C-alpha positions as CSV (number, residue, x, y, z in Angstrom):
1,M,30.9,117.5,38.0
2,G,31.2,120.8,39.9
3,R,29.1,122.1,42.7
4,W,28.4,125.8,43.5
5,I,26.5,127.7,46.1
6,A,24.8,131.0,45.4
7,I,23.7,133.7,47.9
8,G,21.4,136.4,46.7
9,T,17.8,137.7,46.6
10,A,14.9,137.4,44.3
11,P,11.7,139.6,44.3
12,G,8.8,137.9,46.2
13,W,10.7,134.7,47.2
14,D,10.2,135.6,50.9
15,N,6.5,134.8,50.3
16,I,5.8,131.1,50.7
17,E,3.3,131.1,47.8
18,T,5.9,132.7,45.4
19,F,8.6,130.4,46.7
20,T,6.4,127.4,46.1
21,A,5.3,128.5,42.6
22,E,9.0,129.0,41.6
23,M,10.3,125.7,43.1
24,K,7.5,123.1,43.5
25,A,7.7,121.4,40.0
26,T,10.5,119.0,39.4
27,A,11.2,120.8,36.1
28,Q,12.2,123.9,38.1
29,W,15.1,122.0,39.6
30,R,16.6,120.9,36.3
31,A,18.1,123.6,34.1
32,D,19.1,120.9,31.6
33,A,20.0,117.2,31.6
34,R,23.3,117.8,33.4
35,T,22.4,120.8,35.7
36,T,20.5,120.2,38.9
37,V,19.7,122.6,41.7
38,T,19.7,120.5,44.7
39,S,18.5,122.8,47.4
40,V,17.1,126.3,47.8
41,L,16.7,128.0,51.2
42,A,14.9,131.2,52.0
43,L,16.7,132.7,55.0
44,G,15.2,134.9,57.8
45,D,17.1,138.0,56.6
46,G,15.5,137.8,53.1
47,K,18.5,136.2,51.4
48,L,18.3,133.0,49.4
49,L,20.8,130.2,49.3
50,A,20.9,127.7,46.4
51,E,23.2,124.7,45.7
52,C,23.7,123.3,42.2
53,H,25.5,120.4,40.5
54,A,26.6,121.3,37.0
55,V,29.3,120.7,34.4
56,K,29.9,124.5,34.1
57,R,29.3,127.5,36.4
58,E,27.6,129.3,33.5
59,D,24.8,126.7,33.5
60,F,24.0,127.6,37.1
61,E,24.3,131.3,36.3
62,A,21.8,131.0,33.5
63,W,19.3,129.3,35.9
64,L,19.8,132.0,38.5
65,Q,19.2,134.7,35.9
66,K,16.1,132.9,34.6
67,K,14.7,132.9,38.1
68,G,15.3,136.6,38.6
69,W,18.0,136.3,41.3
70,Q,20.3,139.2,42.2
71,V,23.4,137.2,43.0
72,E,25.7,138.5,45.7
73,S,28.0,135.5,45.7
74,L,28.5,132.4,43.6
75,T,31.3,130.2,44.9
76,P,32.5,126.7,44.1
77,I,32.0,124.1,46.9
78,R,35.3,122.5,48.0
79,H,34.1,120.0,50.7
80,L,30.7,118.9,51.7
81,A,29.3,117.1,54.8
82,R,25.7,116.0,55.1
83,T,24.3,113.7,57.8
84,G,27.6,112.0,58.5
85,E,28.8,111.7,54.9
86,I,31.8,113.7,53.8
87,W,32.7,114.4,50.1
88,K,35.6,116.2,48.6
89,V,34.0,118.0,45.7
90,A,36.8,120.1,44.1
91,G,40.5,120.7,44.2
């Protein structure tokens, strides 16, 4: 399964109430049975960062479009390190 990271903006997501409304419910994280958004960060410069596990990039793109994101970059993740764990994700 692939992983991607998206950088972009979405109207109102710099407001904590809007951000919460868009992301609080578990259903907001699952585009379908095989597509999961694992993290979304609202950065200080107004940009958003989202990570997704999915079979196809198009599944993540559909989620971003549904959420109203203006995507600046959508890139596959090659390697990942989190709290001491290291994974090779893609070729």
